N, C-alpha and C positions, 0 to 999 in steps of 0.2 A: 568319926574317928574311932579306933578299937585298940585294944592293947594297952590303954592307959597314955596313948600318945596325945599330946597337946596338939589342937587345930591352929595352923598359923594362918591360912587363909587361901582363897582361889587367886589365881594370877592370870592376866590376860595374855594373848600371844605377844604383845608389847611388853611383857613382864611387869606391867603395872598391876596393883592389887585391886580386886574386884570389892567395890564397897557393899556393905550391909544395908545401906540405906535402900528403901522400897521404891523411892523416886527415881532411881537409876534404871535404865532400861536392861543394864545387865547388873544384877546385884546377888548378894548371898541370903539365902532364907536360912535360918537357924531353926532348929527343932531339937531340943536337948543336945545330943551329941550327934546330931545329923545336920550337915552343912550342904544344902542344895544350891546349885548355880541356876539360876532362874533368868530366863530372855523374854523381854517384851518387844514386839516390833523389831524382829531381827533385820539387822542391816548388813549388806556385804562387808563392809570394813569390820564387822564384828566375828567373821570367819576365822577359824584357826585353832591351834592347839591350846587349850586351857590346862593349868596345872594346879591340883589340890595338894598343898605343901603342910607337913608338920613342923614342929619345933626341932625335931630330932633330925630333920633332913629328909625323911622319906616323903615320897610324892606319889600322885597318881595322875595321868593325862586323861582328857577329853577333846576330842576333834569336832568342832562344829562347821558342817559344810553347808554352804548358801548356795543354792541353785540360781541360775542366772534366769532373767525374765526378758522377753522381747515384747511384751505388749505395749511399750511405749515408743517401739520403732515406727518412725513415719515411713510409709511406703512410697511416697513420692517427695523428693527432695530437689533442691536447685542449688547450682554453684555457680559463682559469677567469673565470666570468662576474663581472662587477663590477670586474675588475682588469685590468692590462695584460698581453696575452699575445701570444706570439710563434710563428707558423708556420714551423717551422725548415726551411730549403732547404739552407744549407751548400754551395752551389755557387760555386766561384771558379776562375778560369783567366786566361791571358794570350794575347792581349788580353781585357780584362775582358768577359764576356759580357752581352748585353742581356737583361734579365729582364722579362717581361710577366705580370702576375697576374690571373687571371679567377676571379669566384665565379659558379658555375653558367654563364650566359653573358654576365655584366656584366663589363667591363674595370675594374679597381680603379686609380685614379689618385691616387698619394701627393701629388703636386703640389697637387691640388685638394681633397682630402679629408684634413682635419688628423689624421683618427683613425688613418690608415695612415702608416706609415714603411717605406721600402725600405732594408734594412741593405746592407752591403758584400758579405756572402756570399749576397745574394740573398733572405735570409729576410724575412718580413712582420710587422712589429710592430704590434698593434692596441691602440689606447687604450680603456679602459672597455669591455671586452667584454660583447656583449648576446648573448641567446639567438639572436637573428638571424643572428649571425656564424657559426653552425653550418652546415655544409653541405660540398658538394663544391668544392674548389678545383683550377683548372688553371693550371699554370705552363709559359709557352713560353720556352725558354732557346736564344738564338742566339749563335753565336760564329764569326764570319765566315761561311763557307758551310756550317758544321756548326750543327745545332739540334736540340734534343730537347723533348718535351712531358712533364711530369711531372704526375699526379693525385694530389690529397692529400685524404683525408676528414678533416674537422675537426669535433670536438664541442665544444660549448659546455658546461662542466661546473660544477657547485658541489661543493665537497668536504663530507663529511657534517658535520652539525651537530646535537648533541642539543638537542631542543625540549621533551621530557617525559621524566623520570625520577623514580622515588622518592627519599624521602629517603636520605641516606647511611647511616642506621642504620635497622634494622628490628627490631621484637620480633613474633614469631608466636607462634601458639597452637596447642598440639598438638591433632590431631583435626580441624583447620579447613583449609580452603584458603587460599591466598595468592597474590597476582598481583603481579608486578613488571613495571611498564610502562616501555618503552623506546621512544622514537619519535625519528626523526631526518629532516632534511630534506637531500636531496642531488639532483644531477643528474649522471648517470642515477639513478633511485630506489635508496637504499641496500638493502644486504643486511644480515642480522642473524646474530650468533652470540652464545650466552651461554657463559662459561667458570666451572666450578666452583671452590671454594677452592684446588684443587690446580692449576689452570691448564687442565684438560681440557676440551674441548668437550662441553656438554651436548647430548644427543639426547633425542628424545621418549619416553622409557621411563620407566614409573611410578617415583615419583610426580610426574615432570616432564612438562609439555607446552609446546611452544614454538608460537606463533602470530604471525607477523609479527614485531615486536620485543618481544612480551610473553612473559614466562616465568611459568607458573603451576605452582604447587605444590599437587597435587589434594588431598593429605592430609598435613598436617606431622607430622613424627615426630622425636623426639629425635635429635641427631647430624648435622643439617643446618646447624649454625652454621657461619659462615666469611664470607669475602668472595667475592661473586659480580660477575662483570664482563660488561658488555654492550659488545660490539664492532659498531660500525655502518660499514660500508664500501661503496664502489661500485667497478665495474670496468668496462672497455671492452675487448672481446675478450680477456678473460683478464688484462688489464694492471690492476693496482691504481692507481686514481685518488687515493684518499684514505681515511682512517679517522679514527674517533673512539672514545674508550672512556670508560665510566662505570662506577663502583663502587659496590656496595650491601653492607653487612655486615649478616648475621643475628646481632645481638648476644645475644639470648636467646630461648629457647623456653618459653612459659609453659604450665602446666597448668591447665585451668579447674577451679573448685571442685566438689566432691562433698559431699553432706551425708548424715550419720547422726543420727538422732534416738533419744534413750534417755529412756523415760518412767519415772520413779521406781516407781510403783505398777502399772506395765504399762499397755496401752492400754484399760482398763475405765471405766466411769464410776465417779466418786469419789463417796463420801458426804460430805455436809456436815460439815466439822470435821476430814476427814483431811488428811494432808500430801500436797503435789503437788511433784515435782521433774521439770523439763522442761530436758534437756541437749541442745544442738545442737553437734555438732562436724563440723568442714569440714577437707577436705584439698585441696591444691593447691599450685601453685608460682607466685609466691611464696605464703607462707601467707595464706590468705584472712582477710579481715575478716568478723566474724559478728554478727548483731543478730536480736533478736526482735521482731517487729510484732504488737501487738494493736489492733483498731479503727482501722487504718490509721496508727497511730503508733508509734514507739519504746517499747516497755514499759519503764519506768524501774525496774522490780524485777529486771532481769537484772543479773547479774555476770559478769565476765571474769575468770576465774582463769589463763588462759594464752591464748596467741595461737591463734586458729582454733576458740575454744571459747566459748559463752555459755550461762548458766545462770539459769533461773528458779526459785526456791524459795519455795513459799507453805505456811506452817505449818499453818494451817488454812483450807481453802477454804470460800469462801461461794458463793452462787448467782451473785453478779456476777461471780465469777472464770471462770465458765464461757465457752465461745466459742472461736472459731478462733485459734490461735496460729500466725504465720507465721514460720520461720527463713529469712533470706536471707544468702547469703555471696557474697562477689566478691572478686577481685584484679586484678592488672594484665592478665588475659587478656580478648581481646575477640574477637568473631566475625568472619566475612570481611568483613563491612560496616563493621568497626572499632567496633561497639558493645559495651561493657562487659557480659560474661556474668555474669548473676545467677542463681546456684542457689537454688531455692525447695522447701522443704517445709513441709506444713501439718498440724498436729496439733489435732484437735478435743477439747477438754477438756469433759466433761460432768460436772456437779455434780448430784447427786440427793439428796433427802429424801423422806420419806413424804408422799404427797399428803394434803390435808385430807379431812375427811369428806363423804360425799355429801350432797346437799341434797335437800329435799323429798321424802323417803323415805316411801313409802306402799304398802299392801297391800290385796289384795282376794282374800278367801277363799270358795271354792266347796267343793262336797261333794268332789270328788277332786283339788282343785288350790289353789294360791295364786298369785296374780299380785302381783308386786313392781315397783314403778316408782321412779325416781329421777333427780335431775340431777348432773351431775359436779361434783366439788368446785371451790370458786373459785380453789383453789391447786394447781397440778400436781406440785409437789415438784421443778421444774427440768426435767422432761422430759414429753414429750406422753403423755397416759393412752392406752394402746392396748386396754386390756380391763379389765373389772371381774370380781372373783372373789366368788362367792357361797359363803359358808361357812356351812352348815347341820350340824346335829348330830342323831343319833338312835341308838337302840341297834342293834347289828348283827344279821343274819340268825342262824339257828340253825345251828351246825356240824353236820356229818353224820358219825357214827361209821362207820368202815369195817366191813363184813361180811367178814373177811379169808377167803381160802381156805385159809390155812394159819395156825393160831394158834401164836404163839411160846410154848410150854409150858415150864415150869420149876417146880421145887419152890417152892410157895407165892408165885409172882409170875407175871405177865405183861406184855406192852406193848399199849398201847392207842393206837390212831391214829385220825384224823378228817380231814374236808376243811374248808378254809376257807369261810366263809359266802360266798355269791354277792353278799350286799348288806353293805357295810361301814359303812352308816349315815352316810356322810359322813365318816367317820375312819378312815383306813388304819391306825392305831396300834392293832391288836387285841391282846388277850391271852386266854387261856383259862383258865377255873376248872374244875378236874377233882376230883370228889368221889364217894365211895363209902361204903356202910355194909352191916353185916350184917342181914339181913332173914329169916334162918332161923327165928326165933321169932315169935311173935305180935306182940311189942314189938320194933320195929326198934333196932338199935343206933345208937351217934351216927355223924355223919358225919365223915369224915376228908377234908380239902379241901386241894388244892394249886393254885398259880397258874403259869402257863408261858405263854411266848411261842411255844413250839415248837407243832408240830401231833401230838405224841406225847407219852406219859407212861408210866413204868414203875411199875406197881402191884406193891407188895411185901407181904410177911408176910400173906399170907392164910391163914385157918384151913382145916382138913380137913372135907370134906364140909359145906360152908357154902354159902348162898345171898346173893348180893350185887347190890345196885342200884349201877349206876355212871351218872353223869350228867356232860356235857360242856356247858358255856356258853361264849359269847363275850362279851367285854367291851371297851367303849371309854369315851370320854367322855360319850357319850349313855346309857349304862347297859347292862345284861345282856339277853341275848338269852334266849329260851325254851331249856330244856335238850333235848339230846338223850339219852335214856335207853336202857340195856340192862341185862339181869339175866344174871349167871353164876353157876355152881355149881361147887365143886370137888369132886372125888372123893374115896371113902374111901381109907384106907391098904390097900393089898394087899401081903400078906406070902407071898413064895416061898421054900421051903427051897433051899439050895445045897448043894453037896458038902461045903463046909465047915461047913454049919450056920449061916450068917450071914443076917441079916435085911435085905432090901432095901425102903426105903419110898418111895412116889412119890405126886405129887398131880397129878390130873387135872383140866382146867377143862373144863366142858360149857357150851354156849349154851343158853338157855332162849327 
């Protein structure tokens, strides 16, 4: 101040007095009669006319110009479709810059288009954003003689929204595949990732496969229970625009049923009147329901002694009990198409009895043959007749006594052997009649006879120096064969003196 005037103070553009405290960003620095206006860290809002006043009313003015700054303008921005969006410019200065917006080559006039509003910092607000609002915008900024041009690429976006997702709870089946569908809409199109129950990102390694938003478990195994999360998100130049998550819990993993059949008398045909027991046991998780079906209907004779088991017991089977018995078992397990898995096993129960007599039996005899004819019985006994058995009986052929190279010689005994007849006469149950007698004298002695099923016999207690006739006949239900006969003679006793004057006796058998 000069001329003896008294300093009143510096006043801001809003007419408030500037303080002398150095802690203020705008303050008065006093040096004797000099009062300087000092600025630190100038802000846009501090621009304008400052007055230096004296108590007498005289004053002087100072204008602070603040240039605009475009260093913080984001060159890539996004606005959300269907909502109000703002393309941020954030440019301010003093004096206030003149802002002109263009999209592509078209100038946007906020005064004529109610969708556009020009904000104080030069930002452009757009009502009800449309896809057409996406594009390249050019902003011309003019402040006095200074001007600059800013280009901004604007994306019209939609945040992800889940439009298809499985139930929040899932029950899977061991050994089968399962697909979890996750589909979202977004602009730009969304990306997907799945997180396991531990929150870790799932990659396409066995048994998982990810295609688009879908998670496939190729083969379900136990231990996969838990909550899985689908995350849909979209980005622009690595900047996350939006995301949405959906969760699904694998509550239980079911085990499909398996069946084991137990047949009381084994898997053989049963004769009429026998007992039959058919047991069907099923395993699975949860425990399966089991039932027997015959002729397309549930068999009323079945009993359930415990869960997962069904038994049919028939004390005395009849022909009507024969046929196919089907055991079915099921639980909550479903296949990959959501259809209940029904395990099935079939047992065919064959009931048999002797077939009836053949009908219209006839025969025609010739010199060397007989021709027999008949018709099959009217009753087959519960099973198809596959063959007829012709049972005829006759006496067997003659057995042949060996002519052994070496005779088994013992005192008053020997072993006789023979071959089986080539013809058994239709009856394989053959026994042999062995008999012999003393024919040394003119009048033969009585027969001694033995019966055996073996093809040898031990003849004992023969006399010395005797002639014997031996016969062997074969016998079955058809009668006796003709005999095969042999004659044998035993030798006399020979006496030899020993050094001790003892007698040694021997009997030799000779063939005649």
